[in-house]
C-alpha positions as CSV (number, residue, x, y, z in Angstrom):
1,M,-4.6,-36.1,-40.6
2,R,-7.7,-34.4,-38.5
3,L,-9.4,-37.2,-36.2
4,K,-12.6,-36.9,-34.0
5,T,-10.1,-37.0,-30.7
6,P,-6.4,-36.1,-30.0
7,F,-6.0,-39.6,-28.8
8,I,-6.9,-43.7,-30.2
9,Q,-5.7,-46.5,-29.1
10,L,-6.0,-49.4,-31.2
11,P,-7.0,-52.3,-30.2
12,L,-3.5,-54.5,-30.5
13,L,-0.8,-55.2,-28.0
14,F,3.1,-56.3,-29.4
15,D,6.1,-57.7,-27.8
16,A,7.9,-54.9,-26.8
17,Q,11.0,-57.0,-26.1
18,R,11.0,-58.6,-29.3
19,L,10.9,-55.4,-30.9
20,F,14.2,-54.3,-28.9
21,N,16.3,-56.9,-29.7
22,E,15.4,-56.4,-33.5
23,I,16.2,-52.9,-33.7
24,H,19.5,-53.0,-30.9
25,A,21.0,-56.2,-33.6
26,L,21.0,-53.2,-35.9
27,D,24.1,-51.0,-36.1
28,A,24.4,-48.0,-34.4
29,S,25.4,-45.8,-37.8
30,C,21.7,-46.9,-39.7
31,W,20.6,-44.2,-36.9
32,R,20.2,-40.4,-38.9
33,D,19.9,-37.0,-37.3
34,H,16.5,-35.5,-37.7
35,P,16.3,-33.7,-41.0
36,Q,15.7,-30.3,-39.2
37,K,18.4,-31.3,-36.6
38,F,16.0,-31.0,-33.2
39,P,18.6,-31.8,-30.4
40,G,18.1,-35.2,-29.3
41,N,16.1,-36.4,-32.0
42,F,17.1,-38.9,-34.3
43,A,15.3,-41.5,-36.9
44,L,16.1,-44.8,-38.7
45,P,14.2,-45.2,-41.7
46,L,12.2,-48.3,-42.5
47,I,10.5,-47.5,-45.7
48,S,11.4,-44.3,-47.7
49,V,11.2,-42.7,-50.9
50,N,12.1,-46.3,-53.3
51,G,14.0,-47.5,-50.4
52,D,16.7,-45.6,-50.2
53,P,17.2,-44.6,-46.2
54,D,19.0,-41.6,-47.2
55,D,15.9,-40.0,-48.8
56,D,13.9,-38.2,-46.1
57,G,11.1,-37.0,-49.1
58,V,7.8,-37.5,-49.0
59,A,6.5,-37.4,-52.9
60,G,7.5,-41.1,-54.8
61,P,7.1,-44.5,-54.5
62,M,7.7,-45.9,-50.7
63,R,9.6,-49.0,-50.2
64,P,10.7,-50.9,-47.4
65,T,14.5,-50.1,-46.8
66,P,17.2,-52.8,-45.9
67,Y,16.8,-52.2,-42.3
68,L,12.8,-52.8,-41.7
69,E,14.1,-56.5,-44.0
70,R,15.9,-57.6,-41.4
71,C,13.4,-57.0,-39.0
72,Q,10.9,-60.3,-39.2
73,Y,8.8,-59.5,-36.1
74,L,9.1,-55.7,-36.9
75,M,7.6,-56.2,-40.2
76,Q,4.9,-58.7,-38.6
77,V,3.9,-56.0,-36.8
78,L,2.8,-53.6,-40.0
79,G,1.6,-56.8,-41.5
80,K,-0.9,-57.0,-38.4
81,I,-1.7,-53.1,-38.7
82,G,-2.8,-53.8,-41.7
83,A,-2.6,-51.3,-43.7
84,V,-0.8,-49.3,-47.2
85,W,2.5,-48.0,-46.0
86,G,4.1,-45.0,-46.5
87,R,6.9,-43.3,-45.0
88,S,8.0,-45.0,-41.7
89,R,11.0,-44.8,-39.3
90,L,12.1,-45.7,-36.0
91,M,12.2,-42.5,-34.1
92,K,14.5,-42.1,-30.8
93,L,14.3,-39.2,-28.4
94,S,17.7,-38.8,-26.0
95,G,17.3,-38.3,-22.4
96,H,15.7,-34.8,-21.6
97,A,14.7,-34.2,-25.4
98,E,11.6,-33.7,-27.1
99,V,9.4,-32.7,-29.9
100,T,8.9,-29.4,-29.9
101,R,5.3,-28.2,-30.2
102,H,4.3,-27.9,-34.2
103,V,1.5,-28.6,-36.7
104,D,1.9,-31.4,-39.3
105,L,1.1,-29.2,-42.3
106,N,2.3,-30.5,-44.9
107,Y,0.5,-32.1,-48.3
108,Y,1.6,-35.4,-47.3
109,W,0.4,-35.4,-43.7
110,R,-3.3,-34.3,-44.0
111,D,-4.8,-37.2,-45.7
112,R,-2.7,-39.9,-43.7
113,A,-2.9,-41.3,-40.2
114,R,0.9,-41.6,-38.1
115,V,0.7,-44.9,-35.9
116,H,3.0,-44.9,-32.7
117,V,4.2,-48.4,-31.2
118,P,6.2,-47.8,-28.6
119,I,8.9,-50.1,-27.9
120,V,11.4,-47.9,-25.4
121,T,9.5,-45.7,-23.1
122,Q,9.0,-44.4,-19.6
123,P,6.0,-42.9,-17.7
124,T,7.7,-39.4,-17.5
125,V,7.5,-39.8,-21.2
126,R,5.0,-37.1,-22.3
127,F,3.0,-36.5,-25.5
128,I,0.8,-33.6,-25.6
129,C,-1.9,-33.2,-28.6
130,G,-4.2,-30.3,-28.4
131,D,-5.7,-30.4,-24.9
132,E,-5.3,-33.8,-23.8
133,E,-2.0,-35.8,-22.3
134,V,-1.2,-39.2,-22.6
135,N,1.4,-41.9,-22.0
136,M,2.1,-44.6,-24.0
137,K,2.6,-47.6,-23.0
138,A,5.1,-50.1,-24.6
139,G,3.7,-52.1,-27.4
140,E,0.5,-50.2,-27.7
141,C,-0.4,-48.9,-30.6
142,W,-1.6,-45.5,-30.8
143,L,-2.9,-42.5,-33.8
144,F,-3.1,-39.3,-32.9
145,D,-4.1,-36.0,-34.6
146,T,-1.2,-34.2,-36.4
147,W,-3.7,-31.4,-37.7
148,R,-3.7,-30.2,-33.6
149,M,-0.8,-28.4,-32.2
150,H,1.8,-31.6,-30.4
151,Q,4.7,-31.7,-28.7
152,V,6.5,-35.1,-27.3
153,I,8.5,-34.2,-23.8
154,N,11.0,-37.1,-22.7
155,A,11.2,-36.1,-18.7
156,D,13.7,-39.2,-17.9
157,A,17.4,-39.4,-18.8
158,A,16.6,-42.7,-20.4
159,E,15.8,-42.7,-24.7
160,R,12.3,-43.3,-25.7
161,I,11.9,-45.5,-29.5
162,H,8.8,-45.7,-31.1
163,L,8.0,-47.2,-34.7
164,V,6.8,-44.1,-36.1
165,A,4.5,-45.1,-39.6
166,D,2.0,-43.5,-41.9
167,T,-0.4,-44.2,-44.0
168,V,-3.7,-43.7,-45.5
169,G,-5.1,-47.1,-44.3
170,S,-7.3,-49.7,-45.3
171,E,-10.9,-50.4,-45.3
172,R,-9.1,-53.2,-42.1
173,F,-7.4,-50.3,-40.8
174,W,-10.2,-47.8,-40.3
175,S,-12.3,-51.3,-39.4
176,M,-10.0,-51.5,-36.6
177,V,-9.6,-48.1,-35.6
178,D,-13.5,-47.9,-34.7
179,H,-13.1,-50.6,-32.6
180,G,-10.1,-48.3,-30.5
181,R,-10.1,-46.7,-27.1
182,I,-10.1,-43.3,-26.6
183,P,-8.8,-42.0,-23.3
184,G,-11.3,-40.7,-20.8
185,D,-14.5,-42.5,-22.4
186,A,-16.5,-44.4,-20.5
187,A,-17.7,-46.5,-22.9
188,T,-14.6,-48.2,-23.7
189,E,-13.7,-49.0,-19.5
190,D,-14.5,-52.9,-20.3
191,W,-11.5,-52.5,-23.8
192,H,-8.9,-55.0,-24.0
193,P,-6.5,-55.3,-26.8
194,E,-5.3,-58.3,-28.8
195,T,-2.2,-59.9,-28.3
196,F,0.1,-60.4,-31.0
197,S,3.6,-62.3,-30.6
198,G,3.5,-63.1,-34.2
199,S,5.4,-66.1,-35.3
200,V,9.2,-67.4,-35.6
201,S,8.5,-69.7,-38.3
202,G,10.6,-67.3,-40.7
203,L,8.3,-66.4,-43.3
204,Q,7.4,-62.9,-44.0
205,P,4.2,-61.0,-43.7
206,R,2.4,-59.1,-46.9
207,L,3.3,-55.2,-47.2
208,V,1.6,-53.4,-49.4
209,F,3.7,-50.2,-50.1
210,E,2.1,-46.8,-51.6
211,S,3.6,-45.7,-54.7
212,V,1.5,-42.6,-55.8
213,N,1.4,-39.5,-53.3
214,F,1.5,-36.3,-54.9
215,P,-0.3,-35.5,-57.9
216,D,0.9,-33.5,-61.0
217,V,-0.6,-31.3,-61.1
218,M,-4.1,-31.6,-58.5
219,T,-7.4,-32.4,-59.7
220,P,-9.8,-29.1,-59.1
221,W,-12.1,-31.2,-57.0
222,E,-9.2,-32.1,-54.7
223,L,-8.6,-28.3,-54.0
224,R,-11.5,-27.5,-53.5
225,E,-12.1,-30.0,-51.0
226,H,-8.7,-28.9,-49.3
227,L,-9.3,-24.8,-49.4
228,V,-12.6,-25.6,-47.6
229,F,-11.3,-27.8,-44.9
230,L,-8.4,-25.1,-44.7
231,L,-11.3,-22.2,-44.3
232,E,-13.7,-24.3,-42.2
233,E,-10.7,-24.5,-39.4
234,A,-10.2,-21.1,-39.9
235,L,-10.6,-18.2,-37.1
236,P,-13.0,-15.8,-37.3
237,H,-11.6,-12.8,-39.0
238,E,-12.9,-9.1,-40.5
239,Q,-10.7,-10.6,-43.9
240,L,-11.8,-13.8,-43.9
241,A,-15.0,-13.4,-46.1
242,L,-12.5,-11.7,-48.7
243,V,-10.1,-14.3,-48.5
244,K,-13.5,-17.0,-49.2
245,Q,-14.3,-15.2,-52.7
246,I,-10.3,-15.4,-53.6
247,S,-11.1,-18.9,-53.3
248,S,-13.8,-19.7,-54.7
249,R,-12.7,-17.3,-57.3
250,F,-9.2,-19.4,-57.9
251,I,-11.3,-22.8,-57.8
252,T,-13.4,-21.7,-60.9
253,V,-10.0,-20.7,-62.9
254,W,-7.7,-24.3,-62.0
255,Q,-11.2,-25.6,-62.8
256,E,-11.4,-23.8,-66.3
257,L,-7.2,-25.1,-67.2
258,W,-8.3,-28.4,-65.9
259,A,-11.2,-28.8,-68.6
260,I,-9.0,-27.8,-71.4
261,H,-5.4,-29.3,-70.3
262,G,-6.5,-32.1,-67.9
263,D,-2.5,-33.1,-66.0
264,A,-0.5,-31.7,-69.5
265,P,3.0,-30.9,-68.7
266,D,2.9,-29.0,-71.7
267,A,0.6,-26.8,-69.7
268,W,2.6,-26.6,-66.2
269,P,3.8,-23.3,-66.7
270,I,-0.1,-21.7,-67.2
271,Y,-1.1,-23.5,-64.2
272,R,2.4,-22.1,-62.4
273,E,1.0,-18.4,-63.6
274,K,-2.2,-18.7,-61.7
275,L,-0.7,-20.6,-58.6
276,D,2.4,-17.8,-58.2
277,A,-0.4,-15.5,-58.8
278,F,-3.1,-16.8,-55.8
279,E,-0.3,-17.2,-53.2
280,Q,0.8,-13.3,-53.6
281,I,-2.7,-12.1,-53.1
282,M,-3.4,-14.8,-50.4
283,R,-0.1,-14.2,-48.8
284,R,-1.4,-10.3,-48.6
285,F,-4.8,-10.9,-47.3
286,A,-5.1,-14.1,-45.6
287,A,-1.7,-12.9,-43.6
288,D,-3.5,-12.1,-40.3
289,L,-5.7,-15.1,-40.2
290,R,-4.9,-17.9,-38.0
291,L,-6.4,-21.6,-38.0
292,K,-8.0,-23.2,-35.2
293,S,-4.7,-24.8,-33.9
294,K,-3.6,-21.0,-34.1
295,M,-0.8,-21.9,-36.4
296,L,-1.1,-19.4,-39.6
297,F,-3.8,-19.6,-41.7
298,V,-0.6,-19.3,-45.0
299,E,1.2,-22.1,-43.6
300,G,-1.9,-24.3,-43.6
301,M,-2.5,-23.0,-47.4
302,A,1.6,-23.0,-48.1
303,G,1.5,-27.0,-46.9
304,L,-1.8,-28.1,-48.9
305,I,-2.0,-25.4,-51.6
306,F,0.9,-23.9,-53.0
307,L,3.3,-27.2,-52.1
308,G,0.6,-29.9,-53.1
309,A,-0.9,-28.5,-56.0
310,L,1.7,-28.6,-58.6
311,G,4.7,-31.0,-58.9
312,D,6.6,-28.9,-61.7
313,R,8.9,-28.3,-58.9
314,R,9.5,-31.7,-57.0
315,Q,11.6,-33.6,-58.2
316,R,9.5,-37.3,-58.9
317,P,11.0,-40.2,-59.2
318,A,10.3,-43.3,-61.8
319,A,6.9,-44.5,-61.3
320,Q,7.3,-48.8,-60.2
321,P,5.1,-51.8,-59.6
322,V,3.4,-51.7,-56.5
323,R,5.8,-54.1,-54.5
324,H,4.7,-56.6,-52.4
325,V,6.6,-58.3,-49.7
326,S,6.3,-61.9,-49.2
């Protein structure tokens, strides 16, 4: 998600030792290799598609895994943050490992904030986003701008473990973000987070999980919003005016199809034909364009439009009702 600043610290402070005790009680077999097999990167799934720990996808109803349901205080932490939760994991970096430089261009993360709560960390762990860098201390709660180039370097021999939770937020959540601390901002010098110790009563908090995250057919209004966003993020280039013209024409084509068919499945082949033709022409004329993040423009287009506008090639699980944990 694009934020107004690379980092925002939320006004909450959690008990990192209690979180560590809960996750340490889980068997080591719960940890998975990173999907891209990055060296020293491991994940323990907490919220996943249909609650399946082995499903690392981002399309489908998100539900708690058995691992999350065994961690009472961790659930209370999510409840205290107060949001609609999407895919969430514990992320581990082995000693001297790193999260390599990248930008989260996938459709799923366009409108989802990524919450970090460090559980095991050291002062030598460097979190770099854009031109800024912070050391997130154990128990703190942070957001960062996933649309900027970012990386994490663990310069210590000890491992680093964070709670990493994706969310579209909530009214309460975004109100709390408005009261967050921006590193280096003099206006927040007297800022102090609320310490949250949680409850030992055994009662679990009421958590809400997302059920809808990818469209079957993207509406023309959402399509326009993504295209305008990408074009505003594009660096100046001699081909940019032509790319804008092609994009504007494609919006009118998509709007025409939507007015006739809506998201009817029998019209998906028609949408697919137009989308594939748009992709081909964009890869031809926009191949050299770059975004402000230095990523290729067509990579942003692929993440948001080519892969997000039509669900005909995604495996969609059966719809499930919103589930609460209480």
